C-alpha positions as CSV (number, residue, x, y, z in Angstrom):
1,M,7.1,17.1,-0.4
2,R,6.7,12.8,-1.7
3,M,4.5,10.7,0.3
4,F,3.0,7.0,0.3
5,I,0.0,6.5,1.8
6,F,-1.9,3.4,2.1
7,K,-5.0,2.2,3.8
8,A,-7.1,-0.7,4.1
9,I,-10.8,0.4,3.1
10,A,-12.4,-2.1,5.6
11,D,-9.4,-1.4,8.5
12,E,-11.5,-2.3,11.7
13,I,-8.9,-0.6,13.9
14,S,-8.5,3.1,12.2
15,P,-11.3,4.5,10.2
16,S,-10.2,4.8,6.2
17,K,-12.6,7.9,6.3
18,K,-9.9,9.6,8.6
19,T,-7.3,8.7,6.3
20,D,-9.2,9.8,3.3
21,E,-9.8,13.5,5.0
22,F,-6.2,13.8,5.8
23,V,-5.1,13.0,2.2
24,S,-7.5,15.7,0.8
25,W,-6.4,18.2,3.5
26,Y,-2.9,17.8,2.5
27,C,-3.7,17.9,-0.9
28,T,-5.8,20.9,-1.1
29,Q,-3.6,22.8,1.6
30,H,-0.3,22.5,0.2
31,D,-1.0,21.8,-3.8
32,V,2.2,23.1,-4.6
33,G,5.1,20.4,-4.8
34,V,2.9,17.9,-3.2
35,N,3.3,14.1,-4.5
36,I,1.0,11.5,-3.0
37,E,0.3,8.3,-3.7
38,Y,-2.2,7.0,-2.1
39,H,-3.2,3.2,-2.2
40,K,-6.7,2.3,-1.2
41,D,-7.4,-1.5,-0.4
42,V,-10.3,-2.9,-1.4
43,I,-10.0,-6.4,0.3
44,G,-7.8,-6.0,3.1
45,N,-8.1,-5.2,6.9
46,H,-6.0,-3.8,9.2
47,A,-3.7,-6.9,9.7
48,T,-3.4,-7.7,6.1
49,E,-2.8,-4.1,5.2
50,A,-0.3,-3.7,7.6
51,I,1.5,-6.6,5.9
52,T,1.2,-5.6,2.2
53,G,1.2,-2.2,2.5
54,S,4.6,-1.7,4.4
55,G,5.9,-4.2,1.9
56,S,4.6,-1.4,-1.0
57,A,6.2,1.4,0.9
58,F,9.2,-0.3,1.5
59,E,9.5,-0.6,-2.6
60,W,8.5,2.6,-2.9
61,V,11.1,4.5,-0.5
62,A,13.7,1.8,-2.4
63,D,12.8,3.3,-5.8
64,R,13.0,7.0,-4.2
65,L,16.4,6.3,-3.0
66,E,17.4,5.0,-6.2
67,G,16.3,7.8,-8.2
68,M,13.0,7.1,-9.9
69,A,10.6,9.5,-10.0
70,V,7.4,9.4,-8.3
71,K,4.0,7.9,-10.5
72,G,2.5,11.0,-11.2
73,K,2.5,14.9,-10.0
74,G,0.0,15.7,-7.1
75,C,-2.1,13.5,-5.5
76,V,-2.8,10.4,-7.0
77,T,-5.3,7.7,-5.4
78,E,-5.3,4.2,-6.8
79,H,-7.6,1.6,-5.6
80,V,-5.9,-1.5,-5.4
81,A,-6.6,-5.4,-4.3
82,L,-4.4,-7.2,-1.2
83,T,-4.1,-10.3,-3.5
84,S,-2.6,-8.3,-6.6
85,V,0.5,-7.5,-3.9
86,D,3.5,-7.8,-6.0
87,L,5.4,-11.5,-4.5
88,G,8.8,-9.8,-5.3
89,T,8.1,-6.9,-2.5
90,V,6.6,-9.2,-0.2
91,G,9.7,-11.4,-0.4
92,K,12.0,-8.8,0.7
93,L,10.0,-8.8,4.4
94,G,11.5,-12.0,4.9
95,S,9.7,-15.6,4.4
96,E,8.4,-15.3,8.2
97,V,6.4,-12.3,6.9
98,V,5.0,-14.3,4.2
99,A,3.9,-17.1,6.0
100,V,1.4,-15.1,8.5
101,L,0.2,-13.3,5.3
102,Q,-0.1,-16.6,3.7
103,D,-2.2,-17.5,7.0
104,L,-4.5,-14.8,7.1
105,L,-5.1,-15.2,3.5
106,G,-6.5,-18.7,3.9
107,G,-3.0,-20.5,2.5
108,R,-3.2,-17.8,-0.6
109,L,-0.9,-15.2,-1.8
110,G,-1.0,-14.1,-5.6
111,P,-2.4,-15.7,-8.7
112,V,-3.5,-19.7,-8.8
113,V,-0.5,-21.4,-10.5
114,S,-1.9,-24.7,-12.7
115,R,0.7,-27.4,-12.7
């Protein structure tokens, strides 16, 4: 069983503690053959995580369909930052989604580039 789970720590709609508890429970109850990659966003909220997290999930599923192995064995939790999202992945979601995300972030998406 392979899963990708993403959650904003500051999710104001669905408490991240419940997702933490689910991941912990699933990993202890199903420790053989379970690979869970759990991304906990230290910056985002419910709306921003829905966009950036779905981009990461899309890429994760695409990698599995292309035969790429999961990052690690067992249950792996990574703390990620919203603005460190791969712009190539977000771009796959379409220009409308990128525009909404930029608006939610106050116009900033990705690293600052000097011109």
